[in-house]
C-alpha positions in Angstrom: 338.4 -12.9 184.1 339.5 -15.0 186.7 342.9 -16.4 187.4 342.3 -19.6 186.2 341.0 -18.1 182.8 344.0 -15.7 182.5 346.7 -18.7 183.2 345.0 -20.6 180.2 344.8 -17.6 177.8 348.7 -17.3 178.6 349.2 -20.8 177.7 347.3 -20.6 174.2 349.2 -17.5 173.5 352.5 -19.2 174.4 351.4 -22.5 172.5 350.3 -20.5 169.6 354.0 -18.7 169.6 356.0 -22.2 170.1 353.8 -24.4 167.6 353.0 -21.5 164.9 353.9 -22.8 161.6 353.3 -26.5 162.5 350.8 -28.9 161.5 348.5 -30.3 164.2 350.1 -33.9 163.8 353.2 -32.7 164.8 351.8 -30.7 167.7 349.9 -33.4 168.9 353.3 -35.7 168.7 355.1 -33.0 170.6 352.1 -32.8 173.5 351.4 -36.6 173.7 355.2 -38.1 172.7 355.1 -41.7 171.2 358.2 -43.6 170.0 360.5 -41.7 172.2 363.6 -43.0 174.2 365.8 -46.0 173.5 365.8 -49.6 172.3 367.4 -52.3 174.4 369.7 -54.3 171.7 368.5 -52.2 168.2 369.2 -53.7 164.9 370.3 -50.2 163.9 371.6 -47.1 165.6 372.5 -43.9 164.2 374.0 -40.9 166.0 372.8 -37.4 163.9 374.5 -34.2 164.0 372.9 -31.3 161.9 374.3 -28.2 160.3 372.6 -26.4 163.5 374.0 -28.6 165.9 371.6 -30.4 166.9 372.3 -34.1 167.8 369.7 -37.1 168.1 370.0 -40.7 168.2 367.7 -43.1 166.2 367.3 -47.1 167.1 365.4 -49.4 164.8 364.3 -52.8 165.5 364.4 -55.3 162.0 362.7 -58.5 161.8 362.5 -60.3 158.3 363.8 -57.9 156.4 361.1 -55.1 158.2 361.2 -52.1 160.4 359.2 -53.5 163.4 360.1 -50.3 165.9 362.0 -46.9 165.8 362.5 -44.8 168.5 364.4 -41.7 169.0 366.2 -39.7 171.8 367.2 -36.0 171.1 370.4 -35.0 172.7 370.4 -31.4 172.1 367.2 -30.9 169.7 364.1 -29.6 170.3 361.5 -32.1 171.3 359.1 -30.6 168.1 362.0 -31.2 165.7 362.7 -34.4 167.0 359.1 -35.7 166.7 358.8 -34.4 163.1 361.9 -36.3 162.3 360.7 -39.5 163.6 357.0 -39.0 162.7 358.6 -38.8 159.1 360.6 -41.7 159.4 358.1 -43.7 160.9 355.4 -42.8 158.1 358.1 -43.8 155.6 359.2 -47.3 156.8 355.0 -48.2 157.2 355.0 -47.1 153.5 357.8 -49.1 152.4 356.7 -52.4 154.2 
């Protein structure tokens, strides 16, 4: 086994440990973040702190009573957990409208 194969195997093992129990969709969002960051002049804003102390901010843009954009910015929360929350939030927002 050459050095590159060893590196790749180590990365694969690490990712398996980190993402164990997460759906492929959440892992994909973790590796390729979307809806991440802040929005200028949001119509809605929330700073959420969970019982474990994780904190994140969420921003909403609303037009004609419909959510047109939603983003999140984790402050002390793991990226994968933050992404999971926003994936669910955006999916729910799309179902409503």
